[in-house]
C-alpha positions in Angstrom: 24.6 203.0 117.1 26.4 202.3 114.6 27.2 198.5 113.4 30.4 197.1 113.6 30.9 194.4 111.6 32.9 191.5 114.0 35.0 188.4 112.0 35.3 185.4 114.2 37.9 184.1 115.1 39.4 180.4 114.3 40.6 178.4 117.2 39.9 174.6 116.2 42.7 172.4 115.7 43.6 172.1 111.9 42.4 169.3 109.9 46.3 168.5 108.9 47.9 168.5 112.7 44.8 165.6 113.1 46.5 163.5 109.8 49.8 164.1 111.4 49.2 162.4 114.9 47.1 159.5 113.0 50.0 159.1 111.2 52.7 159.4 114.0 49.9 157.1 116.5 49.7 154.3 113.5 53.7 154.2 113.5 53.6 154.0 117.6 51.0 150.6 117.3 53.8 149.2 114.9 56.3 150.1 116.9 55.2 148.2 119.8 53.7 145.7 117.7 57.5 144.5 116.0 58.8 144.9 119.5 56.4 143.4 121.5 54.2 142.0 119.7 53.9 137.4 118.6 56.5 136.9 116.5 56.3 132.7 116.2 56.9 132.6 112.5 59.6 134.4 112.4 61.9 132.4 115.4 60.8 128.6 114.3 63.3 125.9 115.8 63.4 123.0 113.6 64.3 120.1 115.4 67.7 118.5 115.3 67.3 115.4 113.1 68.6 112.1 114.2 71.4 110.6 112.4 70.6 107.0 111.5 73.6 104.6 110.4 72.1 102.4 107.9 72.9 99.1 108.3 76.3 97.8 105.7 75.4 96.7 102.9 77.0 93.0 101.4 79.5 93.7 98.5 80.6 91.7 95.6 82.8 93.2 93.5 83.3 90.9 91.0 84.8 92.7 88.3 87.7 95.7 89.4 91.5 96.0 88.6 93.8 97.5 91.4 95.2 100.8 90.5 97.8 101.3 93.5 98.8 99.3 96.9 98.9 101.4 99.7 100.4 98.9 102.3 100.0 94.8 103.4 96.0 95.3 104.1 95.1 98.4 102.0 94.8 99.3 98.2 92.3 101.0 95.2 90.7 99.3 92.4 88.2 101.2 89.6 85.5 99.4 88.2 88.3 99.6 84.7 91.5 99.4 84.4 93.3 102.2 84.4 90.8 103.9 85.8 90.5 107.1 87.8 86.9 106.2 89.7 89.1 104.1 92.9 87.9 102.9 95.6 89.8 102.2 99.2 89.7 99.1 100.1 90.6 97.7 103.4 91.2 94.1 103.2 90.6 92.0 106.2 93.8 89.7 106.5 97.5 89.3 109.1 100.0 91.9 108.2 103.0 90.4 107.1 105.7 93.5 106.5 108.6 93.7 104.7 107.2 90.5 102.8 106.4 89.9 99.3 102.7 88.2 100.1 100.3 90.6 102.2 98.9 87.7 104.7 97.0 85.0 102.5 97.2 87.3 99.5 99.3 89.0 97.3 98.0 92.2 95.9 99.4 94.0 92.8 98.8 96.8 90.9 97.1 96.0 87.7 95.4 92.8 89.2 92.4 91.8 87.8 90.2 91.2 91.6 86.7 89.9 92.0 86.1 91.0 96.0 83.7 90.2 98.6 83.3 92.4 101.3 81.6 95.3 103.1 80.8 99.1 102.3 81.3 100.9 105.2 82.0 104.6 106.5 85.4 105.9 106.5 87.1 106.6 109.2 88.3 110.3 110.4 91.7 109.2 110.2 93.3 106.4 107.4 96.7 107.8 107.9 97.5 104.7 110.3 96.5 102.3 107.5 99.3 103.9 105.5 97.7 106.0 103.4 99.4 109.6 102.8 98.1 112.9 103.0 97.5 113.1 99.2 96.2 109.2 99.3 93.7 110.1 102.0 92.6 112.9 100.3 91.6 110.7 97.4 88.8 108.8 99.9 85.1 109.6 99.8 82.9 108.7 102.3 83.0 105.6 102.2 85.0 102.7 101.5 85.5 98.7 101.1 86.2 96.0 104.1 86.8 93.0 102.0 87.0 89.4 103.7 88.1 87.6 100.8 89.2 88.2 97.2 89.9 85.9 94.4 92.3 87.1 90.9 90.9 86.9 88.4 92.8 86.0 84.8 91.2 87.6 81.1 90.1 83.7 80.3 88.5 83.3 83.9 86.4 86.4 83.3 85.2 85.3 79.4 84.1 82.5 81.4 82.0 84.3 84.1 80.3 86.4 81.1 79.9 84.2 78.4 76.4 82.4 78.2 76.9 80.4 75.1 78.9 77.5 76.9 78.4 74.2 75.4 75.4 72.4 77.2 76.9 69.4 76.7 80.2 69.9 78.5 80.4 67.6 81.1 80.9 68.7 85.2 84.3 66.3 85.4 85.5 68.6 82.5 85.0 71.6 84.7 86.2 70.1 88.0 89.8 71.6 89.3 92.1 68.9 90.5 92.9 71.0 93.1 88.7 70.7 94.0 87.4 69.0 97.1 90.0 66.8 99.5 93.3 65.5 98.3 94.4 62.6 99.0 97.4 62.0 100.3 100.2 60.2 98.3 98.5 60.8 95.0 99.8 62.5 92.5 98.2 64.9 90.9 98.7 67.1 87.4 98.3 70.3 87.0 98.4 72.0 83.8 98.0 75.8 82.9 97.4 76.8 86.6 98.6 80.5 87.2 100.8 81.4 90.9 98.1 83.5 92.8 100.9 84.6 95.7 104.1 84.0 97.4 105.3 82.1 100.8 109.0 82.1 100.3 111.7 81.0 98.1 110.6 77.5 97.8 106.8 77.7 99.0 104.2 79.2 96.5 100.6 79.1 96.1 98.0 77.8 93.7 94.1 78.4 93.6 92.1 80.5 94.8 89.3 80.3 97.8 88.6 76.6 99.1 91.1 75.1 95.7 94.3 77.2 97.8 96.8 75.1 98.3 100.6 75.5 98.9 103.5 73.9 96.9 106.6 73.1 98.3 109.7 72.7 96.0 111.4 70.1 98.2 114.8 69.9 98.8 115.6 71.3 94.9 118.4 74.9 96.5 115.3 76.8 96.7 116.0 78.1 100.4 119.1 79.7 98.6 119.0 83.0 96.7 120.2 82.5 93.4 122.3 84.6 90.9 121.1 87.0 89.3 118.1 87.5 91.9 116.3 84.0 90.9 115.5 81.7 94.2 117.5 78.5 93.8 117.0 76.5 90.7 113.8 78.1 89.9 112.4 82.4 89.8 109.0 81.9 90.3 106.6 84.9 90.4 103.1 85.5 91.3 101.4 85.5 88.3 103.4 82.9 86.3 101.5 79.9 84.5 103.1 76.5 85.7 102.9 72.4 84.8 103.0 70.8 88.0 103.2 67.5 88.4 104.1 66.9 92.5 102.4 64.6 95.0 99.8 65.6 97.9 101.5 65.1 101.2 100.6 65.7 104.9 101.5 68.9 105.7 103.6 69.2 108.2 105.9 71.6 109.9 109.2 70.3 110.5 109.1 69.2 106.0 111.6 70.1 104.2 110.9 73.9 102.5 108.9 75.0 104.7 111.6 76.6 107.4 110.8 80.9 105.9 107.0 79.8 106.1 105.0 82.7 108.2 103.0 81.8 111.3 100.0 82.8 109.0 101.4 80.6 106.1 101.9 77.6 108.7 98.5 78.1 109.8 96.8 78.0 106.1 98.4 75.4 105.4 97.4 73.1 108.7 94.4 74.2 108.1 94.3 73.1 104.3 96.5 69.7 106.0 97.9 68.7 102.4 100.8 70.2 99.9 101.5 69.7 96.5 105.5 68.6 97.1 107.9 68.9 94.2 111.5 67.2 95.2 112.7 66.9 90.6 113.2 69.5 88.4 111.4 68.1 85.7 107.9 68.1 87.4 107.6 72.0 87.0 108.1 74.1 84.0 106.6 77.2 82.9 104.4 77.8 80.5 
């Protein structure tokens, strides 16, 4: 019997097919893990930050300049004269529209001021304060809410900064004639006193703070408008430097020369209790 060679037929799975299967299995496991697996790290949600309003800080701007005036209670200031780094100031006082005086103060562009108040968050809408939309856009996140201000001049500012003043200067020489309680009936001489605000045709203020005193030009024709826009005999303006020789008198609402005072000015005069009366043309002159 002849021997016939027989070749064995390969019936097993090829190795490359196993590799393809393993690769597909790995892809399936990766897909299931990405879809249903733990992905906390990618879904971390931060707790909302609680916003706490910090208490307002006391503010003392002792050397600023008025860049523009918006209305009775609002104006912009900058650290330097004519500066562009402006801050809005809202002054707490009674508004007096259509008059020369903003309540207690007559704020004008270019004035050199010392302001006391607080820095507070700016309201969402400041247009009710009289600001235009362009001015409102200039206001930052904070504004100054002022409780009082003092008008400074160059000499006063220099005096505040000068540390080389003569130590031999006596205390009496530094005392203002307007300081303290003025004695009714006494004569008072003010030399080189500055007008800090106007109150009417025949009334104006000198001094600041506790020394702020109303001057009344009594029975000098000041309640009538004079020619050329002057107020009767005299044309007094804020910032004028005057020499005054007057008399200290008790304030009374019915006294001559005070009929045009606002209610705020009458209240301030009653709080001060006295006024300075000028009843002769020779008792007042401009420097």
